[in-house]
Residue, then its C-alpha position, 0 to 999 in steps of 0.5 A: m131158062n131151060f135144062q141143058q143150061l142147067k145141066s151145064v151148071r151141075e156138070t161144070v161143078r161136077s167136073g171140077y170146072n174143066l169145059t172140055d169134059v162137060a162138053a164130052i158127057l152132055h155131048t155138045s162143044q166147048p163153046g156151046v157149054s160156055r153159051q148155055i151158062r152165060d144166057l143162064e146168068e144173064e138171064l138170072g142177073v148174077d154171075i154164077f162162076v169165078r173167072s180167070g180169063k176164059r177159065l172157070t175156077g169156081l162158084t161165086p156166093p150166089g152160085v152157091s147159093l144157085l146150086p141146090i136148087v139147079e140140082r132139085l130142079l133136075l132131080d125133078c126132071d129126072n122124076l118127072k121122067r120116071a113117074g111117066q114111065e112108072f105109068n106106061s111100064r110097070m114091069d120092065g126098067t132098069l134099076s141100078v143098084a150100088a153096094t159094098h162087096s161084102q154087101a153084093r157077095y154074101a147078103l144080096p145073092h138070094v135078093v137078086r134071085d127072087f127079084k128076078v122071078l119077080f120083076p123078069q123084064v127088069t135089067l138089073h145092074l149091080h154096082q160096087g164099091s167103097p162106101k163112100q163110092v157108093a154114096e157118091m153114086l146115089l147122089s149122081g144118080e148112077a144108082d137108084i138103090g145103095v147099100a152099106t154098111e159105113a159112111l151112108a148115115l153121114y150124107p144128109q142127102l140121103v136117106t137112109l133106111p136099116c136093114y139087119r145087124w150083123t157082129h164080126s168073127i174071126v177065122v184061123p186055120p184048124d191047128h191054131p193055138l187060139l182054138a185051144h182056149t176054153e174061154p171065149v177070146s179076149l182082145q188081149q189074146l187076140a192082139q198077140y197075133p198078127l191081123i188080117t181085116y177090112n180095110q179103113g171105112f170098110t164092112g165095121r172096120s172102125h169099131i174093130d179099130n175101136a174096140f182096142e183103142r178102148e182097151g189101149l191095145h195097139p194090134d198088128v194088122v199084117l194086111t187089109a183088103m176091102d172084101a173077106d175072100v181075100i182075107k180069107t184066103y191069105v189066113e188059109l196061107g199062114m199070114g195071120v188071124g181074120i176078122i171078117a163078117s160072121i156073114a162071111l164064112d161059108p162052111e161047105r166052102d171054107t174048109q181050111l178055117r175055123m171061126l170064133d165068135a167075137r159078138h163079145l168083143f166088138e160093137i154089133n154093126l147095123t147095114r143100111l139101105a140109101i135113097r137119094r132124098g126126094t127122088w122118085l122110085r119105080g114100082y119094081a124098086y120098092g120090090f127089090i127093096e120090100t125083097f131085102v128087108p121086108t118089113l120096108n114096105r112101099r109105104v114106110v120107103e114113100q114116107a121116108i123119102s118124103q121127109p125133108e132134109l134136116t139143116g143146122 
């Protein structure tokens, strides 16, 4: 048994059983991938994949049981390499952080700046995506750390840690009628106007929908976007009332907008930091986490990572 065989199995599943793609990923030939899989199956004495002629079409029952073990062995191999790098060179390397647009644009800039001062020799890769894509980048090993508000807590393979709580705000042009109200804006008043807010699954959108649904209201959402900058642009054009994360309004830049507090309308949101369970992090990765959330020191994070995955 060798790691190339294990990688062939893992990548075959990830690639939808397309051995041509697997060969490209592993920099080998398609017959080479097939041979690696066959050799492993013969050694284990079971078929891992279901076959239709020469094509692989799925996992056998033994394959379903063996795949998590394959994933764990490859993760441990990667951890072993990282541990060696940790002892050989503590202050240089690469750190990959996946985050949603809102986090990358509004929450992380000062963190990245301070991190680079502390670790100038570390190359930082910042990936952006939807909450689901952030989770998938963590699970695939493409990212070391993930930051998002939605979705991350839904994956048992990830350790999620609380970062900070935040609320939504309403944004309107300077002459909008909502600004004339002396009392806090109600959901009923807000529902009278066309709304512009986040896409489903982004930046607390579920809390917005839930609030209207509880009141039996059906707001007219005329436009959705994945980031607040786009939302603010169309609010400035007079297309509707915006609902955005409060941290996304910059009074110095957004001079053509006015903000109304919406914390009484929508649930408080919790942004989470996620790491793949059981992974090995370099010392500077812990530095990044603590720079972002000072209470998440190395001891706290290591303890969380070491906890077994809950099942059942």
